[in-house]
C-alpha positions in Angstrom: 44.7 78.7 38.2 43.4 75.7 40.0 41.9 72.7 38.5 38.3 73.7 39.3 38.6 77.0 37.4 40.1 75.2 34.4 37.4 72.7 34.3 34.7 75.4 34.6 36.3 77.2 31.6 36.4 74.0 29.6 32.7 73.4 30.2 31.9 76.9 29.0 33.5 76.1 25.7 31.6 72.8 25.5 28.3 74.5 26.2 29.1 77.2 23.7 29.6 74.7 20.9 26.5 72.8 22.0 24.6 76.1 21.7 26.0 76.7 18.2 24.8 73.3 17.1 21.3 73.7 18.5 20.5 77.3 17.7 22.5 78.2 14.7 22.1 74.8 13.0 25.8 74.3 12.3 26.8 70.7 12.1 30.2 71.0 10.5 32.7 73.9 10.2 34.0 72.8 6.8 33.6 74.7 3.6 34.5 73.9 0.0 35.6 77.4 -1.0 38.0 79.7 0.8 35.6 82.6 0.8 32.9 80.6 2.4 35.4 79.3 5.0 36.5 82.9 5.7 32.9 84.0 6.0 32.1 81.2 8.5 35.3 81.9 10.5 34.5 85.6 10.9 30.9 84.8 11.7 31.9 82.3 14.3 34.5 84.6 15.8 32.0 87.5 16.1 29.4 85.2 17.8 32.0 83.9 20.1 33.1 87.4 21.2 29.4 88.5 21.7 28.7 85.4 23.7 31.8 86.0 25.9 30.9 89.6 26.4 27.4 88.7 27.4 28.7 86.1 29.8 31.2 88.5 31.4 28.5 91.2 32.1 
């Protein structure tokens, strides 16, 4: 990969986390209990996959 493609992919990640903060009102990805942390992790992963799939199509 060339530098331009890597930079483009980096910006997609930055924009995704900005979108998370704005629309899903997530400020921190910390949790006090393991079950809550696991729930947030699965939720974040599922939203990431859906976002990537929508971007690719």
